[in-house]
C-alpha positions as CSV (number, residue, x, y, z in Angstrom):
1,M,72.5,99.1,146.3
2,S,70.8,101.9,144.1
3,K,67.8,102.2,142.8
4,P,67.7,100.8,138.8
5,K,67.0,103.8,136.1
6,I,64.2,103.2,134.2
7,L,63.0,105.3,130.7
8,I,59.3,105.2,129.5
9,V,59.2,106.5,126.5
10,G,55.1,107.7,126.0
11,A,53.1,109.0,128.3
12,S,50.0,107.7,127.6
13,I,47.9,104.2,129.0
14,A,51.0,101.6,129.0
15,G,53.4,104.1,129.9
16,P,51.8,105.3,133.5
17,T,51.0,101.6,134.0
18,A,54.5,100.7,133.8
19,A,55.9,103.6,135.7
20,Y,53.6,102.7,138.5
21,W,54.7,99.3,138.8
22,F,58.3,99.8,138.2
23,A,58.0,102.6,141.3
24,K,56.5,100.0,143.7
25,A,59.6,97.4,142.7
26,G,61.9,100.1,143.7
27,A,62.8,101.6,140.3
28,K,63.2,105.4,139.7
29,V,61.7,106.0,136.6
30,T,61.5,108.9,133.8
31,I,58.7,109.2,131.6
32,I,59.3,111.5,128.4
33,E,56.3,112.6,126.0
34,R,56.9,114.1,123.0
35,F,53.8,116.3,122.9
36,P,53.9,119.3,125.5
37,H,51.5,117.8,127.7
38,L,49.1,115.0,127.9
39,R,47.2,113.7,125.2
40,T,43.5,113.2,126.1
41,N,41.8,113.1,122.8
42,G,40.9,109.3,121.0
43,Q,38.5,106.9,120.9
44,N,36.5,104.9,123.5
45,V,38.9,101.9,124.8
46,D,37.4,98.7,126.7
47,I,39.1,97.5,129.9
48,R,38.8,93.6,130.0
49,T,40.3,90.3,131.1
50,A,43.9,90.4,132.1
51,G,43.3,94.4,132.0
52,V,40.5,94.3,134.8
53,T,42.7,91.9,137.1
54,V,45.5,94.3,137.1
55,M,43.3,97.5,137.2
56,R,42.1,96.4,140.7
57,K,45.4,95.9,142.0
58,M,46.0,99.4,141.6
59,P,44.1,101.0,144.5
60,G,41.5,103.7,143.5
61,M,41.7,103.3,139.7
62,E,38.3,100.8,139.1
63,A,36.8,103.6,141.0
64,A,38.0,106.4,139.2
65,V,37.1,104.1,135.6
66,R,33.6,103.5,136.7
67,A,33.1,107.3,137.2
68,K,34.5,108.4,134.1
69,A,32.8,105.7,132.3
70,V,30.9,106.2,129.1
71,P,27.1,106.9,129.7
72,M,25.9,104.2,127.5
73,E,23.4,101.5,128.3
74,G,23.9,99.6,124.9
75,I,24.0,99.5,121.2
76,S,20.9,100.1,119.1
77,F,21.5,99.0,115.6
78,V,19.5,101.1,112.9
79,N,18.7,101.3,109.4
80,S,18.9,103.6,106.6
81,K,15.7,104.9,107.7
82,G,16.9,105.3,111.4
83,R,14.5,102.4,112.6
84,T,16.1,100.0,115.3
85,F,16.1,96.4,114.2
86,G,18.1,95.2,117.4
87,V,19.6,95.8,120.7
88,M,23.0,94.8,122.5
89,R,23.6,95.5,125.9
90,P,25.9,94.7,128.5
91,T,25.9,91.9,130.8
92,G,25.9,93.5,133.9
93,N,29.0,91.5,134.8
94,P,32.3,92.9,134.5
95,D,33.9,89.6,135.0
96,Q,32.1,87.9,132.6
97,Q,31.3,90.7,130.0
98,A,29.4,90.8,126.6
99,L,30.4,92.5,123.2
100,I,29.9,95.6,125.1
101,S,32.0,96.4,128.5
102,E,31.1,97.5,131.9
103,Y,34.5,99.3,131.6
104,E,34.3,101.4,128.4
105,I,35.7,104.7,128.5
106,H,37.3,107.8,126.9
107,R,41.0,107.0,126.2
108,G,42.0,110.6,127.1
109,D,39.8,110.0,130.5
110,L,41.6,106.7,131.3
111,A,45.1,108.3,130.3
112,Q,44.2,111.1,132.5
113,I,43.3,108.7,135.6
114,L,46.7,106.9,135.6
115,F,48.5,110.2,134.8
116,D,47.0,111.7,138.3
117,L,47.8,108.2,140.1
118,T,51.4,108.2,139.2
119,K,52.1,112.2,138.9
120,D,53.0,112.9,142.6
121,N,55.0,109.7,143.3
122,K,58.5,110.7,144.1
123,S,60.4,108.1,142.2
124,I,58.3,109.5,138.9
125,T,59.3,111.8,137.0
126,Y,57.1,113.6,134.0
127,V,59.2,115.0,131.3
128,F,56.7,116.9,128.3
129,G,57.8,118.1,125.3
130,E,60.4,115.7,124.8
131,Q,62.1,112.9,122.7
132,I,65.0,110.7,122.1
133,A,67.6,111.9,119.9
134,S,70.2,109.0,119.9
135,M,70.4,106.0,121.5
136,Q,73.5,103.3,122.3
137,Q,73.6,100.4,124.2
138,H,77.0,99.3,126.1
139,K,78.7,95.8,126.9
140,Q,77.1,93.9,123.7
141,D,73.6,95.1,124.6
142,D,73.8,93.9,128.1
143,G,75.1,97.2,129.8
144,P,73.3,100.4,130.6
145,I,71.8,102.7,127.6
146,T,72.9,106.3,126.9
147,I,70.3,108.5,126.0
148,E,70.7,111.8,124.0
149,F,67.6,113.9,124.3
150,A,66.0,116.5,121.1
151,N,64.9,118.9,123.4
152,G,67.6,119.9,126.2
153,Y,67.1,117.3,128.7
154,P,70.7,116.0,130.0
155,T,72.5,113.3,128.4
156,S,71.8,110.4,130.7
157,E,72.3,106.4,131.1
158,F,69.2,104.2,132.0
159,D,69.3,100.5,132.9
160,L,66.2,99.9,130.9
161,V,64.4,101.9,127.9
162,V,60.9,101.1,127.9
163,A,58.7,101.9,124.3
164,C,55.4,103.0,125.0
165,D,54.7,105.3,122.2
166,G,52.3,104.0,119.9
167,A,51.9,101.1,116.8
168,N,54.3,103.6,114.9
169,S,56.9,103.9,117.4
170,R,60.1,105.6,116.5
171,T,61.6,104.4,119.4
172,R,61.3,100.7,118.5
173,A,62.6,101.7,115.0
174,M,65.7,103.0,117.0
175,G,65.8,100.5,119.6
176,L,65.6,97.6,117.0
177,G,67.8,99.3,114.4
178,C,64.2,98.8,111.9
179,G,62.2,100.8,109.9
180,V,59.0,102.1,111.4
181,R,56.9,100.2,109.4
182,D,58.7,97.1,109.7
183,Y,56.6,94.4,112.0
184,V,53.7,96.6,111.5
185,E,50.7,94.6,109.4
186,P,47.9,96.2,108.1
187,V,44.7,95.0,108.4
188,N,42.9,97.6,105.7
189,W,40.7,99.1,108.6
190,W,41.0,103.1,109.6
191,V,38.8,104.6,112.2
192,A,38.1,108.5,113.2
193,Y,36.3,110.0,116.7
194,Y,35.5,113.1,117.4
195,S,32.5,115.0,119.4
196,I,29.9,117.2,118.0
197,H,27.8,120.2,120.3
198,Q,24.5,118.7,118.9
199,D,22.3,115.5,120.5
200,L,21.2,113.6,117.7
201,I,20.2,110.8,119.6
202,N,17.7,113.0,121.1
203,G,19.1,112.5,124.9
204,S,19.1,108.8,124.8
205,K,21.7,106.5,126.9
206,L,21.6,104.0,124.0
207,G,24.8,104.3,121.5
208,Q,23.2,104.2,117.8
209,S,25.1,101.9,115.2
210,Y,24.6,102.6,111.5
211,S,26.7,100.5,108.7
212,A,26.4,101.7,104.7
213,P,27.6,99.6,101.7
214,G,31.3,99.4,101.1
215,G,32.7,99.0,104.5
216,R,31.4,101.9,106.1
217,F,30.6,101.9,109.7
218,F,29.0,104.8,111.5
219,G,28.1,105.3,115.2
220,I,26.7,108.3,117.6
221,G,26.8,107.9,121.2
222,P,25.8,109.4,124.3
223,D,28.4,112.1,125.8
224,S,27.6,114.9,128.5
225,P,24.4,116.6,128.3
226,G,23.8,118.2,124.8
227,T,26.6,116.4,123.0
228,N,27.1,113.5,121.3
229,R,30.3,111.1,120.5
230,V,30.7,110.0,116.5
231,A,32.8,106.9,115.7
232,A,33.5,106.2,112.0
233,M,35.1,103.2,110.7
234,A,36.0,102.3,106.8
235,I,36.7,98.2,106.6
236,Y,38.1,97.8,103.5
237,P,38.1,93.7,101.9
238,P,41.1,92.0,103.6
239,G,43.3,91.2,100.6
240,D,43.0,95.2,98.9
241,H,46.1,96.8,100.1
242,S,45.8,99.7,98.1
243,S,42.3,100.6,99.5
244,I,44.1,102.3,102.8
245,L,46.4,104.4,100.9
246,P,44.3,107.5,100.3
247,F,43.9,107.5,103.7
248,R,47.8,107.2,104.7
249,E,48.3,110.2,102.1
250,A,45.7,112.0,104.0
251,M,47.2,111.5,107.3
252,E,50.6,112.9,106.0
253,Q,49.0,116.1,105.3
254,G,47.8,116.7,108.7
255,D,44.2,117.1,110.4
256,D,42.6,119.5,107.8
257,A,43.1,116.9,105.2
258,L,42.2,114.3,107.1
259,K,39.1,115.8,108.2
260,Q,38.2,115.9,104.3
261,F,39.2,112.8,103.9
262,V,36.3,111.4,106.2
263,A,33.9,113.8,105.4
264,R,33.8,112.8,101.7
265,H,34.3,108.9,102.5
266,Y,30.8,109.5,104.4
267,Q,29.0,112.0,102.2
268,G,25.5,110.8,101.3
269,A,26.1,107.3,103.5
270,G,22.2,107.7,104.7
271,W,21.1,108.0,108.4
272,K,22.7,110.8,110.0
273,C,25.9,110.6,108.4
274,D,25.5,114.2,106.7
275,E,24.3,115.7,109.7
276,A,27.1,114.4,111.7
277,I,30.0,115.1,109.3
278,E,28.6,118.7,108.9
279,C,30.1,119.1,112.7
280,L,33.4,117.9,111.6
281,S,35.0,121.0,110.5
282,D,35.0,122.3,114.2
283,A,35.9,119.4,116.0
284,Q,38.6,120.0,118.6
285,D,39.2,116.4,119.7
286,F,39.5,114.8,116.3
287,Y,41.5,111.6,116.2
288,A,41.6,109.3,113.6
289,S,44.7,106.4,112.8
290,E,45.0,103.1,111.0
291,A,44.1,100.1,112.5
292,V,47.0,98.1,112.4
293,Q,48.9,94.9,114.4
294,V,52.4,94.8,115.7
295,K,54.0,91.3,115.7
296,L,58.0,90.8,117.2
297,P,59.8,88.1,117.3
298,S,61.2,89.5,120.2
299,L,59.8,91.8,122.8
300,Y,63.5,93.1,123.9
301,K,66.8,93.5,122.5
302,G,69.3,94.4,125.2
303,R,68.5,96.8,127.8
304,F,65.5,97.9,125.3
305,V,62.0,96.3,125.4
306,L,58.6,97.4,124.3
307,V,54.8,97.2,125.9
308,G,51.7,97.7,124.6
309,D,50.6,98.9,120.9
310,A,54.9,99.5,120.3
311,G,55.4,96.1,121.0
312,Y,52.0,94.1,120.2
313,A,49.0,96.8,119.0
314,S,46.3,94.2,118.4
315,G,44.5,96.1,115.8
316,P,40.6,95.8,115.8
317,T,40.0,93.2,118.4
318,G,39.2,95.3,121.3
319,S,42.0,94.1,123.2
320,G,44.9,96.8,123.3
321,T,44.1,98.4,126.4
322,S,44.3,95.2,128.2
323,L,47.3,94.2,126.8
324,A,49.0,97.1,127.6
325,I,48.1,97.1,131.2
326,A,48.9,93.7,131.3
327,G,52.0,93.9,129.8
328,A,53.0,96.8,131.8
329,Y,52.0,94.9,135.1
330,I,54.1,91.9,134.0
331,L,57.2,93.3,132.9
332,A,57.7,95.7,136.3
333,G,56.7,92.3,138.4
334,E,59.5,90.3,136.4
335,A,62.2,93.2,136.8
336,G,61.4,93.1,140.8
337,K,61.3,89.3,140.9
338,H,64.6,89.1,139.3
339,K,66.2,92.1,140.7
340,G,69.6,92.8,139.7
341,D,69.3,90.5,136.7
342,L,67.6,92.1,133.8
343,A,68.3,89.6,131.1
344,A,66.0,87.0,133.1
345,A,63.4,89.3,133.5
346,L,63.0,90.5,130.2
347,R,63.1,86.7,128.8
348,S,60.5,86.0,131.7
349,Y,58.3,89.3,130.3
350,N,58.3,87.7,127.1
351,Q,57.8,84.3,127.4
352,Q,54.5,85.2,129.6
353,M,53.4,87.4,127.4
354,R,53.4,85.3,124.4
355,P,50.2,82.7,124.9
356,I,48.4,86.0,125.8
357,L,49.0,87.7,122.6
358,D,48.6,84.7,120.4
359,D,45.0,84.7,122.1
360,L,44.2,88.5,122.1
361,Q,45.5,89.2,118.9
362,K,43.5,87.0,117.0
363,I,41.0,89.3,114.8
364,P,37.6,87.2,115.3
365,P,36.1,86.2,111.7
366,F,32.6,87.9,112.4
367,I,34.2,91.1,112.9
368,R,33.9,92.7,109.2
369,P,30.6,91.1,108.3
370,I,28.8,92.2,111.5
371,L,30.4,95.4,111.3
372,A,30.8,97.0,107.8
373,P,29.2,94.3,105.2
374,Q,31.0,95.4,101.7
375,T,27.7,94.9,100.0
376,A,24.0,96.0,99.7
377,W,22.5,92.1,99.9
378,G,25.8,91.7,102.4
379,L,24.1,94.2,104.8
380,W,20.6,93.4,104.2
381,L,21.8,89.8,105.2
382,R,23.7,91.1,108.4
383,N,20.6,93.3,109.1
384,T,18.4,90.3,109.1
385,I,20.3,87.9,111.2
386,L,21.4,90.4,113.7
387,G,18.2,91.8,114.1
388,F,16.9,87.7,114.4
389,V,19.7,87.2,117.0
390,L,18.8,90.2,119.1
391,W,15.4,89.6,119.0
392,T,15.3,85.8,120.1
393,R,18.2,86.8,122.8
394,I,20.1,83.9,121.4
395,I,23.1,86.6,121.9
396,N,22.9,85.7,125.4
397,F,23.9,82.5,124.5
398,V,26.2,83.2,121.2
399,Q,28.4,85.7,123.6
400,K,29.5,83.2,126.0
401,F,31.1,81.6,122.8
402,I,32.5,84.9,120.7
403,A,32.9,86.9,123.2
404,G,35.0,84.5,125.3
405,S,38.4,85.6,124.8
406,F,37.9,89.0,125.6
407,A,35.3,88.7,128.6
408,N,36.4,86.4,131.5
409,S,38.6,88.8,133.6
410,D,40.1,85.7,135.6
411,Q,41.1,83.9,132.2
412,Y,44.8,84.7,132.5
413,K,46.1,83.8,135.5
414,L,48.3,86.8,136.2
415,P,51.8,86.3,138.6
416,D,51.2,87.5,142.0
417,Y,54.6,90.0,142.8
418,E,56.1,91.0,146.0
419,W,56.7,94.7,145.6
420,E,58.9,97.0,147.6
421,S,56.3,99.7,148.3
């Protein structure tokens, strides 16, 4: 019996993870990425719960992640005068993580690790600078899919097409016959990340977090010696859907316009914001995006299936990376388990992911008021309560409850599959 031919669209986290497990299930995998090279920019991401479980099943991955983990010992919360009113640290137990993860890593570093784990596999082929031009399913959605490519890669038939190209997936729109923004639920939140060639936290291994009225959050963390990483978030009231529109307009105009928009939003916000914003125009690794959730009635249609943010972006829950890693593992595992019956494999994948998605896509109600209160009074109240909770170490008890949904690495009992190789 010939090996199943799998096309994966997107070479970020979900794509290489899916390729790794499909290859172990005996498939022949092609990964296409529309950018000409591996993208290594982006934000810090956490690996939690089911993501930790899958990571430990991939030889060498946990050690590689630990070697590249963000060198941060915790987060110091500061007021407008730069005074610390509380510190939050990780638990030290990666199987029962706190709000700060033991597996925090730059998204680009994680993408590189997964690429390195898969690039030399003879069953996996990477094609950069390519994207789908057309997709045609056969036999009433139960046969191979013919793919025409936009940039010269030969037209081919695939037994399964897997979309792993992000929350605003073009492949999802093509495979499901919908609009790019269909099934995308905004949460009125955007984020921006970049590096600066200055050390504004004076060599500290503690990241510093500051909030200003208007739902503005600004964080500066340690990076390589003499440099810092900056994270800027804007969190608008949940029902005010017009607030996010200027950010979307800036995104459509490109990075220069987006940098100017971010700079204006934080100008005069206090603390060290102006100093960090001065470095923004020269940032080479600038990355910004709208935080959204993707919620689909079904994760597949015929021989087309979605994994990671393309199928279930989690928004500001901090679980997107773990969902992508776990989803890739379950999909490939079910394909190997139901060998020769992809329809059964896809049904099982959809069923097994549902309870995990229902849990990890829940946005905790405390996230908005903790990160970025809207008013000066709300900010004072947040600082007072959070300072008390951290000073008394009540947080160590509270985290068992408020962080429970993303803490326990054994929370979701993932299946153990039999692999061919």
